[in-house]
Each structure stands twice: as structure tokens, then as C-alpha cells.
C-alpha positions in Angstrom: 196.5 176.5 123.7 192.9 177.1 122.6 191.6 174.8 119.9 188.6 174.4 117.7 187.2 171.1 116.4 186.4 172.3 113.0 189.7 173.3 111.3 191.2 176.5 110.0 188.5 177.3 107.5 185.7 177.3 110.2 183.3 180.1 109.2 184.0 179.9 105.5 180.9 179.1 103.4 181.2 177.2 100.2 178.6 176.4 97.6 179.5 173.4 95.4 177.4 172.8 92.2 177.3 169.1 92.0 179.5 167.3 89.5 182.0 164.4 89.4 185.8 164.1 89.8 188.0 167.0 90.7 185.3 169.5 91.7 183.8 167.4 94.5 187.3 166.4 95.7 188.3 170.1 96.0 185.1 170.8 97.9 185.8 167.8 100.2 189.3 169.2 101.0 187.7 172.6 101.9 185.2 170.8 104.0 187.9 168.7 105.7 189.6 171.9 106.6 186.5 173.2 108.3 184.5 175.1 105.7 180.7 174.8 105.7 180.3 173.2 102.2 176.8 173.0 100.8 176.6 170.8 97.8 173.8 171.6 95.4 172.6 168.3 94.1 170.5 167.8 91.1 167.4 165.6 91.0 168.4 162.2 89.7 172.0 162.4 90.9 175.3 163.0 89.1 175.3 160.0 86.8 178.5 158.6 88.3 176.7 155.5 89.4 178.3 155.2 92.9 176.0 154.8 95.9 175.9 158.2 97.7 176.5 156.3 101.0 180.0 155.4 99.8 181.0 158.6 98.0 183.7 159.7 100.4 184.3 162.9 98.4 181.1 164.1 99.8 182.1 163.7 103.5 181.9 166.7 105.9 179.5 168.4 103.5 175.8 169.2 103.5 173.4 168.7 100.6 170.5 170.6 99.2 168.4 169.5 96.2 167.8 172.2 93.5 166.8 171.6 89.9 168.8 174.3 88.1 166.5 173.8 85.0 163.4 174.8 87.0 162.1 178.3 86.7 163.3 179.3 90.1 166.4 177.1 90.2 169.0 179.7 89.4 167.5 182.2 91.8 167.7 179.7 94.7 171.4 179.0 93.9 172.1 182.7 93.8 170.5 183.1 97.2 173.1 180.7 98.5 175.9 182.4 96.5 174.9 185.8 98.1 175.8 184.3 101.5 178.8 182.3 100.5 182.5 183.1 100.3 183.4 180.6 97.6 181.4 178.9 94.8 182.8 175.9 92.9 181.4 174.6 89.6 182.8 172.1 87.1 180.7 172.6 84.0 182.0 173.0 80.5 182.5 176.7 79.6 179.3 178.6 79.1 177.0 176.0 80.8 176.8 177.9 84.1 176.0 181.1 82.2 173.2 179.4 80.3 171.8 178.0 83.6 171.8 181.6 85.1 174.4 180.9 87.7 177.6 182.1 85.9 180.2 184.5 87.4 178.5 187.7 86.3 175.2 186.8 87.9 176.8 185.4 91.1 179.3 188.4 91.5 176.5 190.8 90.9 174.7 189.4 94.0 178.0 189.0 96.0 180.9 191.2 94.8 183.3 189.5 97.2 182.5 186.0 96.1 185.3 183.8 94.9 184.0 181.9 91.8 186.0 178.7 91.2 185.8 177.1 87.8 187.1 173.5 87.5 187.6 172.1 84.0 190.0 169.9 82.1 190.8 172.2 79.2 190.2 175.6 80.8 187.8 178.4 80.0 189.3 179.2 76.6 191.4 177.6 73.8 190.5 175.4 70.8 189.5 172.4 73.0 187.7 174.4 75.7 184.3 173.1 74.8 185.3 169.5 74.1 184.6 166.6 76.4 187.5 164.9 78.1 188.9 163.0 81.0 192.0 162.9 83.1 194.0 160.7 80.7 193.6 163.1 77.8 194.5 166.1 79.8 197.8 164.6 81.1 198.5 163.2 77.7 198.5 166.7 76.0 200.7 168.2 78.7 203.5 165.7 78.2 203.0 164.4 81.8 201.7 161.0 80.8 204.6 160.5 78.4 207.0 160.3 81.4 205.2 157.5 83.3 206.0 153.9 82.5 208.8 151.7 81.3 211.0 152.3 78.3 209.7 150.7 75.2 206.3 150.1 76.6 203.0 152.1 76.5 202.7 154.9 79.1 201.3 153.7 82.4 198.0 155.3 83.5 198.4 156.6 87.1 194.7 156.1 87.9 193.2 159.7 87.9 195.5 161.0 90.6 197.9 163.1 88.5 195.3 164.9 86.4 192.0 165.2 88.2 193.3 165.5 91.7 196.9 166.8 91.7 196.6 168.9 88.6 193.0 169.8 89.1 191.5 169.7 92.6 194.6 170.9 94.5 195.2 173.8 92.1 191.6 174.8 92.4 191.9 174.8 96.2 195.1 176.8 96.2 193.4 179.3 93.8 190.2 179.8 95.6 192.0 180.2 99.0 194.4 182.7 97.5 191.5 184.6 95.9 189.6 184.5 99.2 192.6 186.1 101.0 192.6 188.9 98.4 188.8 189.4 98.7 189.2 189.8 102.5 191.9 192.5 102.3 191.0 196.2 102.4 189.8 197.1 99.0 189.7 193.5 97.9 187.0 192.0 95.7 185.8 188.7 94.4 187.0 187.2 91.2 186.9 184.1 89.0 189.5 181.4 89.4 190.0 179.4 86.1 191.5 176.1 87.3 192.3 173.8 84.3 193.8 170.4 84.7 196.0 170.9 81.7 197.6 173.9 83.4 198.0 172.2 86.8 199.4 168.9 85.3 201.9 170.9 83.2 202.9 173.0 86.3 203.5 169.8 88.3 206.4 169.0 85.9 208.2 172.3 86.4 211.3 170.7 87.9 211.5 168.1 85.1 211.3 170.9 82.4 214.2 172.6 84.1 216.2 169.3 84.1 215.3 168.8 80.4 216.5 172.3 79.5 219.8 171.6 81.4 220.4 168.3 79.6 219.8 166.3 82.8 216.6 164.7 81.6 216.0 162.6 78.5 212.6 163.2 76.8 211.7 159.5 76.8 210.2 157.6 79.7 212.1 155.0 81.7 215.4 156.5 81.0 216.0 158.9 83.8 216.8 159.1 87.5 213.2 159.5 88.8 211.1 157.7 86.2 212.2 154.1 86.7 215.2 154.2 84.3 217.6 154.2 87.3 218.2 150.8 88.9 218.3 152.2 92.4 215.0 154.1 92.0 212.2 151.7 91.2 210.3 148.6 92.2 211.5 144.9 92.4 209.5 141.7 92.6 210.0 139.5 95.6 209.9 135.7 95.9 206.2 135.7 96.7 205.2 137.9 93.8 205.0 141.1 95.8 207.1 144.2 95.4 209.6 146.4 97.2 210.1 150.1 96.4 213.8 151.2 96.2 215.0 154.8 96.3 218.5 155.3 97.9 219.5 158.2 95.7 222.2 159.6 98.1 225.5 157.7 98.2 225.4 157.1 102.0 221.9 155.6 101.7 222.9 153.6 98.6 225.9 152.1 100.5 223.6 150.9 103.2 221.1 149.5 100.7 223.7 147.5 98.8 225.2 146.2 102.1 221.8 145.0 103.4 220.8 143.6 100.0 224.1 141.6 100.1 225.6 142.9 96.8 228.0 145.5 98.2 231.1 143.7 96.9 229.8 142.8 93.4 227.7 145.8 92.5 229.1 147.7 89.5 229.8 151.5 89.9 226.3 153.1 90.0 227.8 156.2 88.3 228.5 154.2 85.2 225.2 154.5 83.3 226.5 151.9 80.7 226.3 149.3 83.5 222.9 150.2 84.9 221.2 147.2 83.3 223.9 144.9 84.9 223.1 146.5 88.2 219.4 146.3 87.7 219.6 142.5 87.0 221.8 142.0 90.1 219.3 143.8 92.3 216.3 142.1 90.8 217.9 138.6 91.2 218.7 139.3 94.8 215.2 140.6 95.6 213.6 137.4 94.2 215.4 135.3 96.8 213.2 136.4 99.7 209.5 137.3 100.3 208.3 140.8 100.8 207.9 140.3 104.5 211.4 139.0 104.8 212.9 142.0 102.9 210.7 144.4 104.9 212.3 143.0 108.1 215.7 143.4 106.6 215.3 147.1 105.7 213.0 148.4 108.4 214.7 150.7 110.9 217.4 151.5 108.4 218.2 154.5 106.1 218.4 152.4 103.0 215.2 154.1 101.6 213.4 150.8 100.9 209.7 150.1 101.6 207.2 147.3 100.8 204.6 148.2 98.1 201.3 147.8 100.0 197.8 147.4 98.5 195.0 149.8 99.3 193.6 147.4 101.9 197.0 146.7 103.4 198.1 150.3 103.8 196.0 151.3 106.8 197.5 148.5 108.9 201.2 149.4 108.4 202.6 150.3 111.9 203.7 153.8 110.9 200.5 154.6 109.0 198.4 153.2 111.9 200.4 155.2 114.5 199.8 158.4 112.7 196.1 157.6 112.1 196.6 158.4 108.4 193.5 156.4 107.8 190.4 156.7 110.0 187.1 154.8 110.3 183.9 156.8 110.2 180.4 155.3 109.8 181.9 151.9 109.1 184.1 153.2 106.2 187.9 153.1 106.3 189.1 156.3 104.6 192.1 158.6 104.4 192.1 161.1 107.2 192.0 164.8 106.4 195.4 166.3 105.5 197.5 168.3 106.3 197.5 168.6 110.1 197.2 171.8 112.2 198.4 172.4 115.8 195.7 175.0 116.8 192.8 174.1 114.5 192.7 170.3 114.2 190.7 168.7 111.4 188.7 165.6 111.4 186.0 163.6 109.6 182.9 165.1 111.2 180.2 163.5 109.0 179.8 160.8 106.4 178.9 161.3 102.7 176.1 163.9 102.4 172.9 162.3 101.0 171.4 164.3 98.2 168.9 166.8 99.6 169.1 165.6 103.2 170.2 168.9 104.6 167.9 171.4 102.8 165.9 172.5 105.8 169.0 172.9 108.0 170.9 174.9 105.4 167.8 177.1 104.8 167.8 178.0 108.5 171.5 178.3 109.0 172.2 180.4 106.0 168.9 182.3 106.2 167.8 181.3 102.7 164.2 180.0 103.3 163.6 180.0 99.5 165.8 176.9 98.9 163.5 174.8 101.1 160.5 175.2 98.7 159.6 171.9 97.1 
């Protein structure tokens, strides 16, 4: 079977107007999948404070340096947009327009361009022009309220649920769907309004269905999948580490209780009134051995139990290592591109793009000599 080394999006051109958070991650995903992503960096950097050499969300990209506030800044970006398939920006509503690189200007130059807009609140609504971050977006959608223990404050899930799951991934799905439309006979470009509040709410679709059916209580730590269930959660081991437990199906649960050594004394798991009794029994048992010892007990079984590994430990787990889920490139260990493709494999082809380092090469490759002017 013929293969290519650059992924299924080889030949797709993407312009990314530099920002922080979900926009760069979305552009990284497109780059991982083979797109030629050109990041338009601003003089002075993004303000995030991370050394560009370690900003892995800029891997597999190229960077040009353009001051959008300069007299010819907008024109140089529009020259790129004219030759692109997708443009991604993460400004507050109206900012791109004020800079001269909004959807109207870009689509006028390139009617088949997909213009992806990444924001927290969306392009309209009472909060559209307000500042915000991941935690506020998932708070207003109800998503944050589900995460954490009963009777305790909600647990902040880093910025994974809002910025990246509810934001970046929905933007990528949106721009690729719009690109498919633009490439059909009679198709045209369009604007994709990807708001973290929309995506974070959408992620909870199944939960809303369960809530409507009476199968989910509207309080955290009280349900089957939110830590309220004693056979779906985490337990401390003798050495202060943790094991993750999730044998939801009866046959897996039976194997779990047998291996844990509580099969005979465990109360009926269907009796919710005895869940705390069951939780205490499971917790006490896990504290009798170390994480390594319990890992040995449960590995190669269908009990649905796994050790909770740290970020530094995870790449060395035998399964994770066997699949090369993490790779090393340029001395940096990092998650490998995902998902995987049989005919168009993906890879980390280059390290984080340094601001402005690729201006001359992009000017030649995209035939936009004007962007190389100092």
C-alpha cells in the first residue's frame, strides 16, 4: 500500500493568527495531521511567558513574523489568506475586523476560505466581548458542577475540558467539515464560530439525557460516573499512590471483588443505601498493599483497574510505550500525534516553530514575497 509521511491533510494550507490556548492547540492538531500550518507571530511574542523552544503546541508548524498594527500588516496576512484553505484566529469578537483581517476582508480575497474563530463565549451574546478563561466557560455550562466530590468544591480539571475538548477539538471538526463543503461542486467558504461554552455543553449531551430520564442527580459525586459510585473511582494505596477502579459490568465487577479479596463480604452493589459501606470496604482493602503490588494483581485481568500514573511516569508504562503513545523529538518527550492512519501516517516532523524563523521559506513556498519585507 502506498503511503505518505505527512498525514491525511497533506496539501492543506492553514494560516494561524498567533494566540494562546485552544487556537494554537487546534492548529497543532491540523499540523500533526499533515497540514502546512503557518503561524503568524507578532513582534514581542504572545505574552504567555513560555520559552518558544518548549511550546509543543507549535510543533509541526512554520512561523512568520508580521506586525498586524503596521501599515502593511493586514495586507501581508491577507496575501497568505488568499493562498490558504483555512484561517484560524482567537481574538475577541471584532478585533480581527479592526485589524483588517476579519472574515469579510479574508473571504473577499479568497471566497473558498474557511475562517475559523475560536473564542470562549462565542461571537455574540451578552458576554461575547468579556474576558474569560477555561474555568469560567465550563462553570456557566454546568460542566464544572459535575466534577468533584460530594460536599466539596468543584475540582478544576486543568484546562482540558474547556480549552481543548470543548474548544480546540470542536474548532478542528468545524473547519474540516467546512473545508469539505468548500471543496464540493458549488461549495464556498464560510465562518466557523467555535465557542468553548458551546463545545463544553455539547460534551455533556449524554448526561443531560440521563438527567431528563431521572438517571442522573444534579449534584456532583452522587452518580455512576462522577465518583459517587464505589466501583467507579480512585482509591489510595499503602504507599500514598492511587488505583483507578471502573468495573461497571457485573462480570467485570465479580472479577474485581474476587481479586481484591472482598467477594464474600461485599454488600450487594445494586443497593445504593449500602454504597458507603462498600466504598469503605474497598478503600480499606486497597490500603493494605502498594500501588505496584495492586498493579501486579490486576494486570492481565478484565477487572478494569489501573494504576494512576503521573505525567512523568505515563510514557514508561509497558502498554503506552509499546504503542509509542509518547515520542521524543528534539530532546522533548511529548504525546504523539493522534489518531492513527493506515495509509497516511502522522508524525512529529519538526519541533516548536520559532517566531519568524520560517518567513523566507514560506514566502517562497506560498509565493507571497511581500511577507518577507522587514
